[in-house]
C-alpha positions in Angstrom: -72.7 -93.6 2.3 -76.3 -92.5 2.3 -78.5 -93.6 5.3 -82.0 -95.0 4.5 -84.2 -94.6 7.6 -86.8 -97.4 8.0 -87.3 -96.9 11.7 -90.8 -97.5 13.0 -90.8 -94.5 15.3 -89.5 -92.1 16.2 -89.1 -92.1 12.5 -87.9 -90.1 9.4 -89.1 -86.5 9.1 -89.0 -84.1 6.1 -85.5 -82.7 5.9 -86.8 -79.1 5.7 -88.8 -79.6 9.0 -85.6 -80.8 10.7 -83.5 -77.9 9.3 -86.1 -75.3 10.3 -86.3 -76.7 13.8 -82.5 -76.6 14.1 -82.5 -72.9 13.1 -85.3 -72.2 15.6 -83.4 -73.8 18.4 -80.7 -71.2 17.9 -83.0 -68.3 17.0 -86.8 -68.5 16.7 -87.7 -66.0 14.0 -89.3 -62.8 15.4 -88.0 -63.2 19.0 -84.8 -61.2 18.6 -82.5 -64.1 19.3 -84.4 -66.4 21.7 -84.3 -70.1 21.3 -87.5 -72.1 20.5 -86.5 -74.2 23.6 -86.7 -71.2 25.9 -89.7 -69.2 24.8 -92.8 -69.1 27.0 -95.9 -70.9 25.7 -97.9 -67.8 26.9 -96.3 -65.6 24.3 -97.8 -64.6 20.9 -94.8 -66.3 19.3 -95.9 -69.8 20.5 -99.6 -69.1 20.1 -99.0 -68.4 16.4 -97.2 -71.7 16.1 -99.9 -73.6 17.9 -102.7 -71.9 15.9 -101.1 -72.6 12.6 -100.4 -76.2 13.4 -104.1 -76.6 14.3 -105.3 -74.8 11.2 -103.1 -76.8 8.9 -104.2 -80.1 10.3 -107.8 -79.0 10.0 -107.3 -78.0 6.4 -105.3 -81.1 5.3 -107.7 -83.6 6.9 -110.9 -81.6 6.1 -111.9 -81.5 9.8 -115.5 -80.4 10.2 -116.3 -77.3 12.3 -117.9 -79.3 15.1 -114.6 -81.0 15.9 -111.8 -79.7 18.0 -108.1 -80.5 17.6 -105.8 -80.5 20.6 -102.1 -81.2 21.1 -101.2 -82.8 24.4 -98.4 -84.7 26.0 -98.2 -88.3 27.2 -98.2 -90.3 24.0 -101.0 -92.3 22.5 -100.7 -94.8 25.3 -101.9 -92.2 27.7 -105.0 -91.9 25.6 -105.8 -95.6 26.3 -107.2 -94.5 29.6 -108.2 -90.9 28.8 -110.7 -92.2 26.3 -112.7 -94.5 28.6 -112.3 -92.0 31.4 -114.2 -89.5 29.2 -116.5 -91.7 27.2 -117.1 -95.1 28.8 -120.4 -95.1 30.9 -122.0 -98.5 30.3 -120.1 -100.5 27.7 -117.4 -100.0 25.0 -116.5 -102.2 22.1 -112.9 -102.8 20.9 -111.5 -104.5 17.8 -108.3 -106.5 18.7 -105.8 -106.3 15.9 -102.5 -106.4 17.7 -100.4 -105.3 20.6 -101.5 -101.7 20.9 -105.2 -102.6 20.6 -104.7 -105.2 23.4 -103.1 -102.5 25.6 -106.0 -100.1 24.9 -108.5 -102.9 25.8 -106.6 -103.6 29.1 -106.8 -100.0 30.2 -110.4 -99.6 29.2 -111.5 -102.5 31.4 -110.4 -100.4 34.4 -113.4 -98.1 33.8 -116.2 -100.4 32.8 -117.6 -103.2 30.7 -115.5 -103.8 27.5 -116.6 -106.2 24.7 -114.1 -107.4 22.2 -116.4 -107.4 19.1 -113.8 -108.8 16.7 -110.3 -110.0 16.7 -107.6 -111.3 14.4 -105.6 -112.9 17.1 -106.6 -116.4 15.8 -104.2 -115.9 12.9 -101.5 -114.0 14.7 -103.0 -110.6 13.7 -102.3 -111.2 10.0 -105.6 -109.7 8.8 -108.2 -107.0 9.6 -111.5 -108.4 10.8 -114.5 -107.6 8.6 -118.2 -108.2 8.5 -118.6 -108.4 12.3 -121.6 -107.2 14.2 -121.3 -103.8 16.0 -123.7 -103.8 19.0 -125.8 -100.6 19.0 -125.7 -100.3 22.8 -122.0 -99.4 22.9 -120.8 -96.0 24.1 -118.1 -96.2 21.5 -116.2 -98.6 19.2 -112.4 -98.5 19.2 -110.2 -99.5 16.3 -106.5 -99.3 15.6 -106.2 -98.3 12.0 -102.6 -99.3 11.4 -100.9 -102.1 13.2 -97.2 -101.3 13.2 -96.0 -104.6 14.6 -97.9 -106.9 12.3 -98.1 -104.8 9.2 -101.9 -104.6 8.7 -104.1 -101.6 8.0 -107.6 -100.4 7.4 -107.7 -99.0 3.9 -111.1 -97.3 4.2 -113.1 -95.5 6.8 -115.6 -98.0 8.3 -119.2 -97.2 9.0 -120.3 -97.6 12.6 -123.7 -97.2 14.2 -122.0 -96.0 17.4 -119.3 -93.4 18.1 -116.2 -94.6 16.4 -112.8 -94.0 18.1 -109.6 -94.6 16.2 -105.9 -94.8 17.2 -104.2 -93.4 14.0 -100.7 -93.0 15.5 -99.0 -94.6 12.5 -101.1 -93.8 9.5 -102.6 -90.3 10.2 -102.1 -88.0 7.2 -101.1 -90.8 4.9 -104.3 -90.8 2.9 -107.5 -88.8 2.4 -110.1 -89.7 5.0 -113.6 -88.8 6.1 -113.2 -87.4 9.6 -117.0 -87.2 10.0 -117.2 -91.0 10.3 -115.2 -90.8 13.6 -116.2 -89.4 17.0 -112.6 -89.2 18.1 -109.2 -89.7 16.4 -105.9 -89.7 18.3 -102.3 -90.7 18.0 -98.7 -90.0 18.7 -96.9 -87.7 16.3 -93.7 -89.6 16.0 -94.6 -91.5 12.8 -96.0 -89.1 10.2 -96.3 -85.7 12.0 -93.3 -84.8 14.1 -91.0 -86.0 16.9 -92.0 -87.9 20.0 -93.5 -85.7 22.7 -96.8 -84.6 21.4 -100.1 -86.4 20.9 -103.0 -85.2 18.7 -106.7 -85.6 19.5 -109.5 -84.8 17.1 -112.8 -84.9 18.9 -116.4 -84.2 18.1 -117.5 -81.9 20.9 -121.0 -83.3 21.4 -119.6 -86.7 22.8 -118.0 -85.0 25.8 -119.4 -84.4 29.2 -121.7 -87.5 29.1 -120.1 -89.7 31.8 -121.2 -89.6 35.4 -117.7 -90.0 37.0 -115.7 -87.0 38.0 -112.8 -86.2 35.7 -109.3 -85.1 36.8 -108.6 -81.7 35.2 -105.7 -83.1 33.0 -107.9 -85.9 31.7 -110.9 -83.9 30.8 -110.7 -83.1 27.1 -112.9 -80.0 27.6 -110.2 -78.3 29.6 -107.6 -78.7 26.8 -110.1 -77.5 24.3 -111.1 -74.4 26.3 -107.4 -73.5 26.8 -106.3 -74.1 23.1 -104.1 -77.1 24.2 -102.5 -74.9 26.9 -104.2 -76.0 30.1 -100.6 -76.9 31.2 -97.3 -76.2 29.5 -97.5 -77.9 26.1 -94.6 -79.6 24.3 -93.5 -76.5 22.5 -90.7 -77.9 20.4 -92.7 -80.9 19.2 -95.6 -78.7 18.2 -93.2 -76.5 16.2 -91.9 -79.5 14.3 -95.5 -80.7 13.7 -96.2 -77.3 12.1 -93.2 -77.6 9.9 -94.1 -81.1 8.8 -97.7 -80.0 8.0 -96.3 -77.1 6.0 -94.3 -79.6 4.0 -97.2 -81.9 3.5 -99.3 -79.0 2.2 -96.5 -77.8 -0.1 -96.3 -81.2 -1.9 -100.0 -81.3 -2.7 -101.7 -82.5 0.4 -103.1 -85.9 1.2 -104.0 -86.9 -2.4 -100.4 -86.6 -3.5 -99.2 -88.2 -0.2 -101.5 -91.2 -0.8 -100.2 -91.6 -4.3 -96.6 -91.6 -3.1 -97.3 -94.0 -0.3 -99.1 -96.5 -2.6 -96.2 -96.3 -5.0 -93.6 -96.9 -2.4 -95.5 -99.8 -0.8 -96.2 -101.3 -4.2 -92.5 -101.4 -5.2 -91.5 -103.2 -2.0 -94.4 -105.6 -1.8 -93.8 -106.6 -5.5 -90.3 -107.5 -4.6 -91.3 -109.5 -1.5 -93.7 -111.5 -3.6 -91.1 -112.0 -6.3 -88.0 -112.7 -4.2 -87.4 -116.4 -3.3 -85.9 -115.5 0.0 -88.8 -113.5 1.5 -92.5 -113.8 2.3 -95.0 -111.3 3.8 -97.2 -112.7 6.6 -100.0 -110.2 6.3 -103.1 -111.0 4.2 -102.5 -109.1 0.9 -105.7 -107.1 1.0 -104.9 -105.8 4.5 -101.2 -105.1 4.0 -100.1 -101.8 5.6 -98.8 -99.0 3.4 -96.8 -97.7 6.5 -95.2 -100.8 8.0 -94.2 -103.4 5.6 -93.4 -106.7 7.4 -91.7 -109.7 5.9 -89.7 -112.7 7.0 -87.3 -115.2 5.5 -89.0 -117.8 3.3 -89.1 -121.4 4.6 -85.7 -123.0 4.3 -83.9 -119.7 4.6 -84.7 -118.8 8.2 -81.0 -119.0 9.2 -80.2 -116.0 6.9 -82.1 -113.4 9.0 -79.1 -112.0 10.9 -77.0 -112.1 7.8 -79.5 -110.1 5.8 -79.8 -107.5 8.5 -76.1 -107.1 8.6 -75.9 -107.0 4.8 -78.6 -104.4 4.6 -77.0 -102.3 7.3 -73.7 -102.4 5.4 -75.5 -100.7 2.6 -77.0 -97.9 4.7 -80.4 -99.5 5.6 -81.3 -98.9 9.3 -84.4 -99.8 11.3 -85.2 -102.9 9.4 -85.3 -105.4 12.3 -88.8 -106.6 13.0 -90.5 -106.0 16.4 -89.1 -108.3 19.1 -92.5 -110.0 19.4 -92.6 -111.2 15.8 -89.0 -111.1 14.5 -88.3 -110.9 10.8 -88.1 -107.5 9.1 -90.1 -104.3 9.1 -89.6 -101.5 6.6 -91.5 -98.4 7.8 -92.4 -96.4 4.8 -93.9 -93.3 6.4 -94.7 -90.1 4.6 -91.3 -88.5 4.6 -89.4 -91.6 3.4 -88.4 -91.0 -0.2 -89.1 -93.6 -3.0 -85.3 -93.7 -3.5 -84.9 -95.4 -0.1 -87.4 -98.1 -1.1 -85.7 -98.7 -4.4 -82.3 -99.0 -2.6 -83.8 -101.6 -0.3 -85.3 -103.6 -3.2 -81.8 -103.6 -4.9 -80.3 -104.8 -1.7 -82.8 -107.7 -1.5 -82.2 -108.6 -5.1 -78.4 -108.6 -4.5 -78.8 -110.8 -1.4 -81.0 -113.2 -3.4 -78.3 -113.7 -6.0 -75.8 -114.5 -3.3 -78.0 -117.3 -1.9 -80.3 -118.7 -4.6 -78.6 -120.4 -7.5 
């Protein structure tokens, strides 16, 4: 039976990236038999991997020359305090669109004044706030572009009169974007880029070095930039898989093609959710995520949740259980998920409907 991987993260990766990583674990090409897991990060072999991953990301996203890309450890959650440590002097603004935004807000408050300029908490984070005022006295405005737990997403790059900072952990590389509208973009790799263990940061250099507080060496972005992401030992294996994933993404046609595929996959599943009498989608339609498609049982059928999960699992669907905070179901349709998997899930939903709706 074929397995269809809808896990929210760590999540599905391109098969060729996994196979190339497996080969490199046994014998990294060019090393004469050394494993990727045992090479030094101070060798030309790893420097070439790091440099190519950086160059591919810059090419695919169209990153301007005045931005730097670094790969660091610690996960996106570590950036929740790295960002205010580096950027918050007087006041920062945050948009609260879910759990991860709330965690970023909590950490930022340890460093200074934080204003929540907009929130969707009033409707259980089922929409993306729009039309709100952005104070011009902010050091930066922070947004979370895709909300994995609630299934909402920004579908365009917003205009901000102040430095815009974005957590793009779960939708980076899913669509073309204008990097120049952001001062800093960050995220964990384990959704669309690679395995858990490496975090990317794309930062415009001129925003750094402006705060008055002293910065620990490992927190100061300038140190990672100066050392090409090797101020300390980097996550070598994870960066290798990022490189392989970026190679795959370029080979299929880049972000334009990736965006086309993602819209197609999401459209197939959302159309079925809207048609099927057993399911409903809680997110506002215009803000529905292309990456994390959340849905629940329709009123009157709530008692079928566990049965549907078991039914789907018996047909090879894994990772469909919604986050523990919201329940229901979540199909994560990240870049590497093939359309075939979405079509299998839709067929499964239709079969389940026939069993229970007469």
